[in-house]
C-alpha positions in Angstrom: -3.2 -137.4 -64.8 -1.5 -135.7 -67.7 -3.8 -132.9 -67.1 -3.0 -132.5 -63.3 0.0 -131.0 -61.8 0.6 -131.7 -58.0 2.5 -129.1 -55.8 3.7 -129.1 -52.4 3.7 -126.4 -49.7 6.5 -126.8 -47.2 7.3 -124.0 -44.7 11.1 -124.5 -44.7 12.7 -126.8 -47.1 15.8 -127.8 -44.8 18.9 -129.8 -45.8 18.5 -133.3 -43.8 15.2 -132.5 -42.6 12.8 -135.5 -42.7 9.7 -133.4 -43.8 11.9 -132.0 -46.4 13.2 -135.3 -47.7 9.9 -136.6 -48.0 8.7 -133.7 -50.1 11.8 -134.0 -52.3 10.9 -137.6 -52.7 7.5 -137.2 -53.5 8.6 -134.7 -56.1 10.9 -136.8 -58.0 8.4 -139.7 -57.9 5.7 -137.4 -59.6 8.2 -136.2 -62.1 9.1 -139.7 -62.9 5.3 -140.3 -63.4 5.4 -137.3 -65.9 3.4 -135.3 -63.5 4.5 -131.7 -63.0 5.2 -130.8 -59.6 7.0 -128.1 -57.6 7.9 -127.4 -54.1 6.5 -124.0 -52.7 8.4 -122.6 -49.7 8.6 -119.6 -47.3 12.2 -120.4 -46.5 15.0 -122.8 -48.3 18.2 -124.0 -47.3 21.3 -122.5 -49.1 22.1 -126.0 -50.1 18.7 -126.4 -51.7 18.4 -123.1 -53.6 17.0 -123.3 -56.8 15.0 -126.5 -55.9 12.0 -124.4 -54.6 9.5 -121.9 -55.9 8.5 -118.7 -53.9 5.1 -119.0 -52.0 4.5 -115.5 -53.2 4.3 -116.5 -56.7 2.1 -119.7 -56.2 -1.3 -117.8 -57.4 0.4 -116.3 -60.5 2.0 -119.6 -61.6 -1.2 -121.7 -60.8 -3.5 -119.2 -62.8 -0.9 -119.6 -65.7 -1.1 -123.5 -65.3 -5.0 -123.1 -65.3 -5.0 -121.4 -68.7 -2.7 -124.2 -70.0 -5.4 -126.6 -69.1 -3.7 -128.0 -66.1 -5.9 -129.0 -63.0 -4.0 -128.5 -59.7 -3.6 -130.5 -56.4 -1.6 -129.0 -53.5 -0.2 -131.0 -50.7 0.5 -129.1 -47.4 3.1 -130.4 -45.0 1.7 -129.1 -41.7 4.1 -128.8 -38.8 4.0 -125.0 -37.6 2.2 -122.1 -38.2 2.8 -120.6 -41.9 1.5 -118.1 -44.4 1.3 -121.4 -46.5 -1.6 -122.5 -44.2 -3.9 -119.6 -45.5 -2.5 -120.1 -48.8 -3.5 -123.5 -48.9 -7.2 -122.4 -47.6 -7.4 -119.8 -50.4 -7.0 -122.6 -53.2 -10.9 -123.2 -53.6 -10.5 -124.7 -57.3 -7.6 -127.0 -56.3 -7.6 -130.4 -54.6 -6.1 -129.6 -51.1 -4.4 -132.7 -49.5 -2.7 -132.2 -45.9 -0.1 -134.3 -44.4 0.1 -133.9 -40.7 3.7 -134.0 -39.1 2.8 -133.2 -35.7 3.3 -130.0 -33.5 5.5 -130.1 -30.5 3.6 -129.0 -27.4 4.2 -125.5 -26.6 5.3 -126.1 -23.1 8.7 -127.5 -24.6 9.7 -124.0 -26.0 8.2 -121.4 -23.5 11.4 -121.4 -21.8 14.0 -121.3 -24.4 12.4 -119.4 -27.3 9.1 -117.5 -27.0 8.7 -116.9 -30.8 8.9 -120.5 -31.6 6.4 -120.9 -28.7 4.2 -118.4 -30.2 4.5 -120.0 -33.7 3.4 -123.6 -32.2 0.7 -122.0 -30.3 -0.7 -120.3 -33.7 0.0 -123.7 -35.4 -2.5 -125.4 -33.0 -5.0 -122.5 -33.4 -4.8 -122.8 -37.3 -4.9 -126.7 -37.4 -8.8 -127.1 -37.1 -9.6 -124.8 -40.2 -7.1 -126.0 -42.3 -7.8 -129.7 -41.7 -11.4 -129.1 -41.7 -11.1 -127.6 -45.2 -8.7 -130.3 -46.9 -10.1 -132.9 -49.1 -7.6 -135.4 -48.0 -5.8 -135.6 -44.4 -3.2 -138.0 -44.1 -0.4 -138.2 -41.1 3.0 -139.7 -41.4 2.5 -142.2 -38.2 -0.5 -143.8 -36.5 0.7 -141.7 -33.2 0.0 -138.5 -35.4 -3.1 -139.9 -36.4 -4.3 -140.2 -32.8 -2.8 -136.7 -32.1 -5.2 -135.3 -34.8 -8.1 -137.5 -33.7 -7.8 -135.8 -30.2 -8.0 -132.5 -31.8 -11.3 -133.3 -33.6 -9.9 -134.4 -37.1 -10.1 -138.1 -38.2 -7.5 -138.6 -40.9 -8.0 -140.8 -43.8 -4.8 -142.7 -43.0 -1.0 -142.6 -42.7 1.7 -141.9 -45.2 4.8 -143.2 -43.3 8.0 -141.5 -44.1 10.4 -143.4 -45.9 14.2 -144.5 -45.6 15.6 -143.1 -48.9 18.6 -145.0 -49.8 19.4 -142.8 -52.5 20.3 -140.1 -50.0 22.7 -142.3 -48.7 24.4 -142.8 -52.4 27.5 -140.9 -50.9 30.9 -141.9 -49.8 31.4 -141.5 -46.2 33.5 -138.8 -45.2 37.0 -140.2 -44.6 38.1 -137.4 -42.1 35.1 -138.2 -39.6 35.7 -142.0 -40.3 39.5 -141.3 -39.4 38.6 -139.4 -36.2 36.2 -141.7 -34.8 38.3 -144.7 -35.3 41.5 -143.2 -33.8 40.4 -142.9 -30.2 39.9 -146.6 -29.9 36.8 -146.4 -27.8 33.1 -146.7 -28.1 31.2 -144.0 -30.0 27.6 -143.1 -28.6 25.5 -141.3 -31.4 22.4 -138.9 -31.1 21.2 -137.1 -34.3 18.3 -134.6 -34.3 17.6 -131.0 -33.5 19.3 -129.8 -29.9 15.7 -129.0 -28.8 14.3 -129.5 -25.3 11.5 -132.2 -26.4 14.6 -134.3 -27.2 15.8 -134.2 -23.6 19.2 -134.4 -24.5 20.2 -133.8 -20.8 19.1 -137.2 -20.1 21.4 -138.7 -22.8 24.2 -136.7 -21.2 23.3 -138.0 -17.6 23.3 -141.7 -18.8 26.3 -141.0 -20.5 28.0 -139.7 -17.4 27.8 -143.1 -15.8 28.8 -145.0 -18.7 31.9 -142.7 -19.1 33.0 -142.4 -15.6 31.9 -145.7 -14.1 32.1 -148.2 -17.0 34.3 -147.1 -20.2 36.4 -144.2 -19.8 37.3 -144.3 -23.6 33.9 -143.7 -24.7 32.7 -140.6 -26.5 29.1 -139.1 -27.1 28.5 -137.2 -30.4 25.6 -134.9 -30.8 24.7 -134.1 -34.4 22.2 -131.4 -35.1 21.6 -127.7 -35.2 20.6 -125.3 -32.2 19.3 -122.7 -34.1 16.3 -121.1 -32.2 17.4 -123.2 -29.1 20.8 -121.4 -28.2 19.5 -121.1 -24.6 18.7 -124.7 -24.1 21.9 -125.7 -25.9 24.0 -123.4 -23.4 22.2 -125.3 -20.6 23.4 -128.6 -22.3 27.0 -127.2 -22.4 27.0 -126.2 -18.8 25.8 -129.7 -17.6 28.7 -131.3 -19.7 31.2 -129.1 -17.8 29.6 -129.8 -14.5 29.9 -133.7 -15.2 33.3 -133.2 -16.3 32.7 -134.5 -19.7 34.1 -131.6 -21.9 36.6 -133.9 -23.1 34.2 -136.7 -24.1 30.8 -135.0 -25.4 31.0 -133.3 -28.6 28.2 -130.9 -30.1 28.8 -131.4 -33.9 26.1 -129.3 -35.3 24.8 -129.5 -38.9 26.7 -132.1 -41.1 26.6 -133.0 -44.7 25.4 -136.4 -45.9 28.4 -137.9 -46.4 29.6 -136.6 -43.0 26.6 -138.1 -41.3 27.3 -141.3 -43.1 30.6 -141.5 -41.4 29.0 -141.1 -38.0 26.5 -143.7 -38.5 29.0 -146.1 -39.8 31.4 -145.4 -36.8 28.9 -145.4 -34.2 28.8 -148.5 -31.7 25.4 -147.5 -30.2 22.5 -145.1 -30.9 20.4 -143.5 -28.1 17.1 -141.6 -28.2 15.6 -140.2 -24.9 13.4 -138.0 -26.5 9.8 -137.4 -24.9 7.9 -136.1 -28.0 8.4 -137.4 -31.6 6.0 -137.6 -34.2 7.8 -140.1 -36.2 11.8 -140.2 -35.5 13.6 -140.7 -38.7 17.2 -141.0 -36.8 16.2 -144.2 -35.5 15.5 -145.6 -38.6 18.6 -144.3 -40.2 20.8 -146.0 -37.1 19.2 -149.2 -37.8 19.8 -149.2 -41.5 23.4 -148.7 -40.8 23.5 -151.6 -38.3 23.6 -149.4 -35.3 21.9 -150.9 -32.3 19.3 -148.7 -30.7 18.2 -147.9 -27.3 15.1 -145.6 -27.2 12.7 -144.1 -24.6 9.2 -145.1 -25.2 7.5 -141.7 -25.8 5.3 -140.4 -28.8 5.7 -142.4 -31.9 9.0 -143.8 -31.0 7.8 -147.4 -30.3 6.0 -147.5 -33.6 9.0 -146.4 -35.5 11.2 -148.5 -33.6 9.1 -151.8 -33.8 11.1 -154.8 -32.9 14.5 -153.1 -34.2 15.9 -152.1 -30.8 15.5 -151.8 -27.1 12.7 -149.7 -25.6 12.8 -148.4 -22.2 10.2 -147.3 -20.2 11.8 -145.6 -17.5 14.7 -143.1 -17.3 17.4 -144.1 -14.6 20.7 -143.0 -15.8 22.8 -145.5 -14.2 20.5 -148.5 -15.3 20.7 -147.0 -19.1 24.5 -147.1 -18.6 24.4 -150.7 -17.8 22.2 -151.5 -20.7 24.6 -149.6 -23.0 27.6 -151.9 -21.6 25.5 -154.9 -22.1 24.8 -154.2 -25.7 28.3 -153.0 -26.4 30.3 -156.1 -25.0 27.5 -158.8 -25.6 28.0 -159.9 -29.2 24.9 -162.2 -29.2 22.7 -159.3 -28.1 24.4 -156.9 -30.4 24.2 -159.1 -33.5 20.4 -159.8 -32.7 19.6 -156.0 -32.3 21.5 -155.4 -35.4 19.6 -158.0 -37.7 16.2 -157.0 -36.2 17.1 -153.3 -36.8 17.9 -153.8 -40.4 14.7 -155.6 -41.1 12.7 -153.1 -39.3 14.5 -150.2 -41.5 13.8 -152.0 -44.7 10.0 -151.8 -44.1 10.3 -148.2 -44.8 11.7 -148.8 -48.2 11.5 -146.4 -51.3 9.1 -149.1 -53.1 6.8 -149.2 -50.2 6.5 -145.6 -49.8 5.8 -145.2 -53.6 3.0 -147.9 -53.4 1.6 -145.8 -50.5 1.8 -142.5 -52.0 -0.2 -144.0 -55.3 -2.6 -145.6 -53.3 -3.3 -143.1 -50.4 -2.6 -139.8 -52.3 -2.7 -140.0 -56.0 -5.7 -142.2 -56.4 -7.8 -139.7 -54.3 -6.6 -136.9 -56.3 -7.6 -138.8 -59.8 -10.9 -139.9 -58.5 -11.8 -136.0 -57.4 -11.0 -134.6 -60.9 -12.7 -137.4 -62.6 -15.7 -136.8 -60.6 -15.3 -133.2 -61.1 -15.2 -133.7 -65.0 -18.1 -136.0 -64.9 -20.4 -133.7 -63.0 -19.3 -130.6 -65.3 -20.3 -132.8 -68.3 -23.5 -133.9 -67.1 
């Protein structure tokens, strides 16, 4: 493998994003194996400046590597329409691997952002050609494998995301810790983009019953950005006002790793009522930090949650509020959920991810170039 470089295409390398986290981990592991590796992106979060290469420079840099005797493999992280999709298809001399991270159905964004809806529509349109011209197709969950199969592409298998504990090698933010402890009530948490498919309005409705009918000292913390979904975010804030929850529901926005760790450490319950998830990393993170989880059975949520939390099959806000109270007051129920959750999170360890990476991605790359060398010599 010393004669091979393995580069990755990620449309936007974001701070705190699950796909971006996986790409950075793959790069770190490859470099630990002495395999040259770069991440090429169209956009890069300001906190990660200097950690990516411009996609516009890829062809020139790949040609220079070829002159130095390096073969190239490219990994495309597929989640939306992108100029990287066409760049991927143009790499006729490279080994082309695609990891499918799901495409949110277009209807979720048609009302709140026409541009995002158009990008998703284009993403679905480009998908068959991209997957059909890849040497290897993987998905990050069995659910996403099934989604690909519905679109006529049968992937070779899965490369599940990982819970990278190195990400959490930071001290929890003391100020956040203090704020969350100070009010003396229960802290309910949700982490993820403020996006329509997340159905955050359903969380707010359930919290309405919990706050007004059961525990008036409780608070709901919504962590995540509303970039590109400002209209939806405004609707949520209006709902909060109508339900008289302005002093109890907090839209926190994007946070650093140390701040997020503090939210997880001080959370009493994590809730996810999303109706479309290709994986759902925050569920794993909550379980890792010993936070009991309630989640709605949709998309890949059941697959990710496993036996680590409580899966609900219907959304009745008052019933969910009652379930929240049971978990928050019954020590036996809570301790069992915490134990099961930590076991489930451990199944997505760094060591297991490395094993999957080597077996399901690197070995096919090795075999491909060995066959190519054999044919060239024959």
